[in-house]
Every structure is written in C-alpha cells, then in structure tokens.
C-alpha positions in Angstrom: -46.3 -6.6 14.3 -48.5 -7.3 17.2 -52.0 -9.1 17.7 -54.8 -8.7 15.1 -57.8 -6.3 16.0 -59.9 -8.3 18.4 -63.2 -9.6 17.1 -64.6 -12.1 14.8 -66.0 -9.6 12.0 -64.6 -7.9 9.2 -64.0 -4.0 9.4 -64.2 -0.8 7.7 -60.8 1.0 8.0 -59.2 4.4 8.2 -55.7 4.4 8.1 -53.2 7.3 8.9 -50.9 8.9 11.5 -54.2 11.3 12.2 -51.9 13.8 14.1 -54.2 16.8 14.9 -57.3 14.7 13.8 -58.0 17.8 11.6 -61.2 18.3 9.6 -59.6 16.2 6.7 -59.1 13.3 8.9 -62.6 13.9 10.3 -64.1 13.5 7.0 -62.3 10.1 6.4 -63.2 8.8 9.7 -66.8 9.9 9.8 -67.2 7.9 6.3 -65.6 4.9 7.8 -68.2 5.0 10.5 -71.0 5.8 8.4 -70.3 2.7 5.9 -69.7 0.6 9.1 -73.1 1.4 10.2 -74.8 0.6 6.9 -73.0 -2.7 6.6 -73.1 -3.8 10.3 -69.1 -3.9 10.3 -66.5 -2.6 12.8 -65.4 0.8 12.2 -61.6 0.7 13.0 -58.9 3.6 13.0 -55.3 2.2 12.3 -52.7 4.7 13.2 -49.1 4.7 14.2 -46.8 5.2 17.1 -44.2 6.8 17.3 -44.7 9.3 14.4 -43.3 7.5 11.3 -41.1 10.6 10.4 -39.2 10.0 13.7 -38.1 6.4 12.4 -37.7 7.3 8.7 -36.0 10.9 9.3 -34.1 10.4 12.7 -33.8 13.6 14.5 -36.8 15.3 12.4 -38.9 15.5 15.7 -42.2 16.8 14.0 -44.2 19.0 16.4 -47.2 17.0 17.6 -50.6 18.5 17.4 -52.0 15.9 19.6 -50.6 13.5 22.0 -51.7 9.7 21.9 -54.4 10.0 24.6 -56.0 13.1 22.9 -55.6 11.4 19.5 -57.6 8.5 21.1 -60.2 10.6 22.6 -61.0 12.4 19.4 -61.3 9.2 17.2 -63.4 7.8 19.8 -65.5 11.0 19.7 -65.9 10.5 15.9 -67.7 7.0 16.7 -64.9 4.6 15.9 -65.4 1.2 17.6 -61.7 0.2 17.8 -58.3 2.0 17.6 -55.2 -0.1 16.6 -52.0 1.5 17.3 -49.5 0.0 14.8 -46.0 0.3 16.0 -44.0 2.0 13.5 -40.6 0.4 13.1 -37.6 0.8 10.7 -38.7 -2.7 9.4 -42.2 -1.6 8.9 -41.1 1.3 6.9 -39.3 -0.7 4.6 -42.4 -2.9 3.9 -43.4 -2.9 0.4 -47.0 -1.6 -0.5 -48.2 -5.3 -1.3 -46.8 -6.8 1.9 -48.1 -3.8 3.9 -51.9 -4.4 2.3 -51.6 -8.1 3.0 -50.3 -7.8 6.7 -51.9 -4.6 8.1 -54.9 -4.3 6.2 -56.1 -8.0 5.0 -54.8 -10.0 7.9 -54.4 -7.5 11.1 -57.5 -5.4 10.5 -59.5 -7.9 8.2 -60.6 -4.9 6.2 -63.7 -5.1 4.1 -63.3 -1.3 3.0 -60.5 1.0 3.3 -61.2 4.6 3.4 -58.3 7.0 2.8 -57.6 10.7 1.4 -56.9 11.2 -2.1 -53.2 12.1 -1.0 -52.5 8.8 0.8 -49.5 7.0 0.2 -48.0 3.9 1.9 -45.1 1.2 1.7 -41.4 1.7 1.5 -40.3 5.1 0.1 -44.0 6.2 -0.1 -44.2 4.1 -3.3 -47.8 3.1 -2.9 -50.7 5.4 -3.7 -54.4 5.3 -4.0 -54.4 3.4 -7.4 -51.7 1.1 -5.9 -54.2 0.3 -3.1 -57.3 -0.1 -5.3 -55.2 -2.8 -7.2 -53.9 -4.3 -4.0 -57.7 -4.4 -2.8 -58.9 -6.4 -5.6 -56.1 -9.2 -4.8 -56.8 -9.2 -1.0 -60.5 -8.7 -1.2 -61.2 -5.1 0.2 -62.8 -2.2 -1.4 -61.2 1.2 -1.6 -62.9 4.4 -1.0 -61.2 7.9 -1.5 -62.3 11.1 0.2 -61.6 14.4 -1.5 -59.0 16.6 0.4 -60.0 19.9 1.9 -58.1 22.9 0.6 -55.2 24.1 3.2 -56.1 21.3 5.7 -53.3 19.2 6.6 -51.1 18.5 9.7 -48.2 20.3 8.2 -50.2 23.4 7.2 -51.8 23.6 10.9 -48.0 23.5 12.1 -46.9 26.1 9.8 -49.8 28.2 11.0 -48.9 27.7 14.8 -45.2 28.7 13.9 -46.6 32.2 13.0 -49.0 32.4 15.9 -52.0 31.9 13.6 -54.2 30.1 16.2 -57.4 31.2 14.6 -56.2 29.7 11.3 -55.1 26.4 12.9 -58.4 26.1 14.6 -60.4 26.6 11.6 -58.4 23.8 9.9 -58.7 21.5 13.1 -62.5 22.2 13.7 -61.6 23.2 17.3 -59.0 25.4 19.2 -55.6 24.0 19.2 -54.5 22.7 22.6 -51.4 22.1 24.4 -51.5 19.7 27.4 -49.0 19.2 30.3 -48.7 19.0 34.0 -48.6 22.2 36.2 -45.3 22.7 37.8 -43.9 25.5 40.1 -42.2 28.4 38.3 -40.9 31.7 39.2 -44.2 32.8 40.7 -43.8 36.4 39.2 -47.5 36.1 38.0 -48.6 35.7 41.6 -46.6 38.5 42.7 -48.2 41.0 40.2 -51.6 39.8 41.1 -52.2 37.3 38.1 -51.4 33.8 39.3 -50.6 31.6 36.5 -50.3 27.6 35.6 -46.9 27.0 34.5 -47.4 24.2 32.1 -44.7 21.7 31.6 -45.4 20.3 28.1 -44.2 17.2 26.5 -41.1 17.3 24.2 -41.9 18.3 20.7 -45.3 19.5 21.4 -46.8 22.2 18.8 -46.5 25.3 20.7 -47.7 28.5 19.1 -45.4 31.3 18.7 -44.2 33.4 21.3 -46.8 36.0 22.5 -50.0 36.4 24.5 -53.1 34.8 23.7 -56.7 34.7 24.7 -58.1 31.0 25.6 -59.3 28.7 28.0 -57.6 26.4 30.7 -59.2 23.0 31.9 -58.0 20.2 33.8 -57.8 16.9 32.1 -58.2 13.4 33.8 -55.0 11.2 33.5 -54.3 8.0 35.5 -51.9 8.4 38.7 -52.2 12.3 38.8 -54.5 14.4 40.9 -58.1 14.7 39.8 -59.0 18.2 40.7 -61.5 20.6 39.3 -62.7 18.2 36.6 -65.4 19.4 34.2 -64.3 23.0 34.8 -63.1 25.1 32.1 -62.1 28.8 32.9 -61.1 31.6 30.5 -57.6 32.3 30.4 -54.9 34.7 29.2 -51.9 32.9 28.0 -48.4 33.7 27.7 -46.0 31.8 25.7 -42.5 32.7 25.6 -39.4 33.5 27.6 -40.7 36.5 29.5 -38.4 39.3 28.3 -39.3 41.9 31.1 -37.4 39.4 33.6 -34.5 38.9 31.3 -35.7 35.9 29.7 -36.3 32.5 31.3 -36.6 28.9 29.5 -39.7 29.2 27.1 -43.0 28.6 28.9 -46.5 28.2 28.5 -48.5 30.0 31.5 -52.2 30.5 31.8 -54.1 32.8 34.1 -57.6 31.8 34.6 -59.6 34.9 34.8 -60.7 35.8 38.3 -59.5 32.9 39.9 -56.5 33.2 42.4 -57.6 30.0 44.3 -56.8 27.5 42.3 -54.4 24.7 43.5 -53.1 23.2 40.2 -49.4 21.9 41.0 -49.1 18.3 39.8 -52.4 18.5 37.8 -52.7 17.6 34.1 -54.1 20.4 32.3 -55.2 21.5 28.6 -54.6 25.1 27.6 -56.4 25.9 24.3 -55.9 29.0 22.3 -58.7 31.0 20.8 -56.9 34.3 19.5 -53.5 35.9 19.5 -53.5 39.2 21.3 -50.0 40.6 20.8 -46.3 39.5 20.6 -43.9 39.6 23.6 -42.6 42.7 24.6 -40.0 44.2 27.1 -41.5 46.7 29.5 -39.5 49.4 31.2 -41.4 49.1 34.5 -43.7 46.9 36.5 -46.3 49.3 36.5 -46.4 49.5 32.5 -46.5 45.3 32.4 -49.2 45.3 34.9 -51.2 47.7 32.8 -50.8 45.7 29.9 -51.9 42.5 31.7 -55.0 44.4 32.5 -55.8 45.0 29.1 -54.8 41.4 27.9 -57.2 40.2 30.6 -60.1 42.4 29.4 -59.5 41.4 25.7 -59.7 37.7 26.8 -62.8 38.3 28.7 -64.3 39.8 25.4 -62.9 37.0 23.2 -64.0 34.1 25.3 -67.4 35.2 26.7 
C-alpha cells in the first residue's frame, strides 16, 4: 500500500475521496486542523486515487469535480500539514473494516484522532460505519469524532446540479464557483471571426462539465509544470459557451471562454481554469450570423453585470 506518512509524531486524520472539497468536506478538514493545532499533532488528509467507483464499478466513470492537483491545492488551503494519497486498488476495496483501520489509520497514518462525516462508510462492501470505526478506534488506540452532515451537500448532489446547469446551486454547496480546467487548443476560430475570440479548453476525460448552454464566469491561467506560464495571477470575466454550437451544424462538445474586452491573449498550450458564476441561457440555433452576434453582445453585457 506504499510508505507511511512521513514524520515521527501521531496525527489527526480526515479520510475520504474529497472530490470537490465541498462545504461538508471543509467542515471535517477544518475540525481536523483545529484538533491538530490544539494537541500539537499533524493534520493529515488521507484520500484516494483513482476514484474508488472506478475500481469497484468498472465503467461507471464518476464525473470529477476536482482534478488531483486542484484537490491538493484546496486541502492545503484549509491548513492540512500533509496529504496522503492512497492508491485505491481492487485488493484495497476487498479489505475488511478492521484490516483497513489497522493498516491505513493505525499503521500508515499513525492516527490519534480520526474525524469523519456522519455518513462515513469503509471497508469491503461499505460494511463499516461510524460505530464500527469507534469500536476499532478503541482497539487500535485512536479517537473518533463525527461531524454532522450539511443538508443537500454531497459530491453526488453537486454533480446532479451541474447536469441541469445549476451552477449557482453547485457553488453554494462547494463554497466557491465550480471550475473546470484544461489546456487551450486550437478550435474552429469562429469566435475570432465573429469578433469574440474564445479559449477552446480541452478538459480531461470524465470532468464534471455543466449542461450545454451559455454562462457568465471567469477565465484564469493556472501554473502547471512543463506548460507555458503566461498571464499568471490574472483573472478575467468571461462569457462561456458549453456545447456543440448548433448554429454551425454542431461540432464535438466544447468549453469555450471569451475573456471580456481581451482580443490580445495568446493562450494556446496554456493550462487554464474556467469558473462558472451563472447560467445565462440554453444553446440556440440562430437563423443568421447577425442574430448570433446580437445575442453574443447581450451575453457579454449580462456577464459584465454578473461578474463586476
């Protein structure tokens, strides 16, 4: 299962997939950090890669709310001292709750306290729950603290909101706007021809992308090793299009972002983040280019109002 978390001291542990690092996750991690500071222990987030559903339910492909880099960034931002990414394998999925508590929590993480949400399950077939964990904590010398859930705040519920285009509801559960990331690639350059050059963002497979439509939000460059580091620290209001562009007979589904008032950006090959503030409308097939341009002007104006 890999090496133990480095360091000689014991730890306070948060454990979970933490896809999204939403407000419920944040409450658990913040409690871990608070206990660790009180007791002079390490605050550790134990998480898993790949997503357990990918292993337990082959072909299920859960839509990811955060990529591993972003998940790490968010957890570090909450104050954890270490992030231990456990490789989730079929063998691990078949581990009993007792063996899991011993190998991952007691031995690997050297847990003194484990903090979980009240819906926490673990072990083969999700056969262990919070009470199981308390019993095993007595055996393996760690305390268990349970944090109450927040209503309607879960990674699944957030994905469901994004499927309908409810990015505002998703943001309320996340505690920040939902974002997708990817590298800017060359598209059909139709936006440039219309006077609104867009960044065509190639997102990783199984990214949680909102429903087709037009959105107000932001575009920013994200530093990633081995890719051009341009415009770092800059964040622009952006009109965002998700979908197949029905006016032009439908192309493969894309995420395109027009940074307001910027026609000078050179973003090809740059890793960017697109954040969604509000849904403006669904996708529509326009009968003329003039009608499309008129609507884009309206979308830009609405974006300016919503992001100013």
